[in-house]
C-alpha positions in Angstrom: 36.2 -25.8 6.4 32.5 -25.3 5.5 31.9 -26.9 9.3 33.9 -24.4 10.4 32.6 -21.5 8.2 29.0 -22.3 9.5 30.1 -22.5 13.2 31.6 -19.0 12.8 28.4 -17.9 10.9 26.3 -19.4 13.7 28.7 -17.8 16.6 28.5 -14.3 15.2 24.5 -14.6 14.6 24.2 -15.7 18.1 26.7 -12.7 19.3 24.2 -10.0 16.9 21.4 -11.5 18.7 22.7 -10.9 22.1 24.0 -7.6 21.3 20.5 -6.6 19.8 18.5 -8.4 22.6 20.9 -5.9 25.2 20.0 -2.7 22.6 16.2 -3.7 23.0 16.7 -3.7 26.8 18.5 -0.1 26.8 16.3 1.1 24.5 13.1 -0.4 26.3 14.3 1.4 29.6 15.0 5.0 27.6 11.4 5.1 26.5 10.4 4.1 30.2 12.6 7.1 31.7 10.8 9.5 28.7 7.2 8.3 29.8 8.0 8.9 33.8 9.3 12.0 33.3 6.1 13.3 30.8 4.0 12.1 33.2 5.6 13.6 36.0 5.6 16.9 34.4 1.8 16.4 33.6 0.8 15.2 36.9 3.3 18.1 39.4 3.4 20.9 36.8 0.8 21.1 34.7 -1.7 22.9 36.8 0.8 25.7 37.1 1.9 25.9 33.3 -1.5 26.3 32.6 -1.7 29.4 34.0 0.2 30.5 30.8 -3.3 30.1 28.5 -0.2 28.2 26.1 -0.9 24.9 24.7 2.3 24.7 23.2 4.3 24.2 26.5 2.0 21.6 27.8 2.4 20.0 24.9 5.9 19.2 25.7 4.8 16.5 28.5 2.0 14.7 25.7 5.3 15.0 23.4 7.5 12.8 25.8 4.3 10.5 26.8 3.6 9.3 23.3 7.8 9.2 22.7 8.3 7.3 25.9 4.9 4.6 25.0 6.3 4.6 21.0 9.9 3.4 21.9 8.4 1.2 24.7 6.5 -0.6 22.1 9.2 -0.6 19.8 11.3 -2.5 22.2 9.0 -5.2 22.7 8.5 -5.7 19.0 12.4 -6.0 18.7 12.9 -8.3 22.0 10.4 -10.9 20.4 11.7 -10.6 17.0 15.3 -11.1 18.0 14.1 -14.1 20.9 12.1 -16.0 18.1 14.7 -15.2 15.3 11.4 -13.6 13.1 12.7 -12.2 10.1 9.4 -11.0 9.2 9.0 -9.4 12.5 12.9 -8.1 12.3 11.6 -6.3 9.4 8.7 -4.4 11.0 11.1 -3.6 13.7 13.4 -1.9 11.5 10.7 0.0 9.8 9.6 1.2 12.8 13.0 2.4 13.9 13.5 4.1 10.6 9.8 5.9 10.9 11.6 6.9 14.1 13.9 8.2 13.5 12.8 10.2 10.2 10.2 11.8 12.4 12.8 12.9 14.9 14.4 14.4 12.3 11.5 15.9 10.6 10.4 17.5 14.0 13.9 18.7 14.5 14.0 20.6 11.2 10.1 22.0 12.0 11.4 23.1 15.0 14.4 25.2 13.6 12.3 26.7 11.1 9.6 28.1 13.2 12.1 29.3 15.9 14.0 31.1 12.3 10.4 32.5 11.5 9.5 33.7 15.0 12.7 35.0 16.1 12.2 38.6 15.1 9.0 38.5 17.3 9.7 35.8 19.9 10.4 38.4 22.9 6.8 39.4 22.1 5.4 36.1 22.4 6.8 35.9 25.8 5.8 39.4 26.9 2.5 38.4 25.9 2.7 35.3 27.9 4.0 37.5 31.0 1.0 39.4 30.6 -1.3 36.6 30.8 -0.2 35.5 33.7 0.0 38.5 35.2 -3.9 39.3 34.4 -4.5 35.5 35.3 -3.5 36.3 38.6 -5.1 39.8 39.1 -8.4 38.6 38.0 -8.8 35.3 38.9 -7.2 34.5 42.7 -9.4 34.0 45.2 -12.1 34.5 42.7 -15.3 32.3 43.2 -15.2 29.4 40.7 -11.1 30.1 40.6 -10.1 28.0 43.0 -8.2 25.8 40.5 -6.3 29.2 39.3 -5.8 30.2 43.1 -4.2 26.7 44.3 -2.2 27.0 41.1 -0.9 30.5 42.2 0.1 29.4 45.7 1.7 26.3 44.6 3.6 28.3 42.0 5.0 30.8 44.2 5.7 28.5 46.8 7.8 26.4 44.8 9.7 28.4 42.9 9.8 31.2 46.1 8.8 33.9 44.0 6.0 36.5 44.5 3.6 38.0 41.7 4.2 37.4 37.9 7.1 40.3 37.3 7.3 41.0 41.2 5.5 41.4 44.3 3.9 44.6 43.1 1.7 43.0 40.6 -0.6 42.4 43.7 -1.8 45.7 44.1 -3.9 45.9 40.9 -5.2 42.5 42.5 -8.8 42.2 42.5 -8.9 40.4 45.9 -6.3 42.3 47.3 -8.4 45.5 46.8 -11.7 43.8 48.5 -12.5 46.4 51.7 -12.2 43.5 54.3 -8.8 42.2 53.0 -5.6 44.1 54.2 -3.0 41.9 53.2 -0.7 43.3 50.6 0.3 40.2 49.1 -0.9 36.6 48.9 0.1 34.7 52.0 1.9 32.1 49.6 4.3 35.4 48.8 5.8 34.6 52.3 9.2 32.8 53.3 7.2 31.4 56.4 3.6 30.9 55.1 0.8 31.6 57.6 -2.7 32.8 58.2 -2.6 36.7 57.2 1.5 36.5 57.0 1.2 38.9 53.9 -0.1 42.3 55.8 3.3 42.7 55.6 6.0 43.0 52.2 9.3 43.7 53.7 11.6 41.5 51.9 12.3 39.7 55.3 9.2 38.7 55.5 8.2 38.0 51.4 9.8 36.9 48.3 10.5 40.4 47.0 13.7 40.8 45.6 13.8 37.3 44.3 12.4 38.1 41.2 9.2 37.0 39.3 7.4 33.9 39.0 7.7 34.2 35.2 11.1 34.0 34.8 11.2 31.1 37.1 8.7 29.5 35.5 10.2 30.0 31.7 13.6 28.6 33.5 11.5 25.6 34.1 10.0 25.0 30.8 13.6 26.1 28.6 14.8 23.1 30.8 12.2 20.8 29.6 12.8 21.8 26.3 16.2 21.0 26.7 14.9 17.3 28.1 13.0 17.2 25.0 16.1 17.5 23.1 18.7 15.6 25.0 15.6 12.5 24.5 15.9 13.2 21.1 19.4 12.9 20.2 19.7 9.9 22.5 16.9 8.7 21.0 18.1 8.8 17.6 21.5 7.6 18.3 20.2 4.3 20.1 18.3 3.9 16.7 20.8 4.3 14.5 23.1 1.8 16.6 19.6 -0.8 16.1 19.2 -0.5 12.6 22.7 -1.6 11.9 22.5 -4.8 14.4 19.1 -5.5 12.8 20.0 -5.7 9.5 22.4 -7.2 9.9 21.1 -10.1 12.5 18.7 -10.3 9.0 20.6 -11.2 6.7 22.6 -13.6 9.1 19.5 -15.2 9.5 18.4 -15.3 6.3 21.8 -16.9 5.2 21.7 -19.7 7.9 20.5 -22.8 7.5 17.5 -23.8 9.5 
């Protein structure tokens, strides 16, 4: 009977090892996906997010990268602890899972508190960001030493199919548009079919005049990034909870197993 009980316990331990190993693979893949999204956002989108002159939005990409790296490292530690059956390393892995889980809870609470505190003034903050984008477009576009801003604005208008911050009329007060030698009414990047001097006409058939300003579409993109952050946090938190249960069970079984 004792032998049978020992065999059952050994089978249970082996089953837990494989379950925890499978969990760590999923955990590692989740971290790699989060890291990839963060790097993609930083490389492909940071150039025009920087037009808003706000570190809050660009910080989301760095948060994703940091979260991805932490999850990957934690997953590797978990795999080593599982395969080597090292109880001390299992404790380290469990502590890391608990710390990340608590940090996610704290971050969520702080985000909720921040939102509640800013709620009466959130519209004003958005309006300030809109004015910053409008001012940047009008004052720095096609100006000497502002090549990065010019490229970012052109990419923003073409990718989001928009013209101006609020609408195409924002370009009337642009320093470059008002230059005597410039006959364009809007930049060529506002055109539906971009080409040299296509900005001479601002008819809706030629430019993105009725599609809305770039700030609205940029805010929608940033909001989608925040949704990704929230979804990632919830998904990783669920995986961590499952992993903590598996880790505790495996640690207890290894402690009771005679090796």
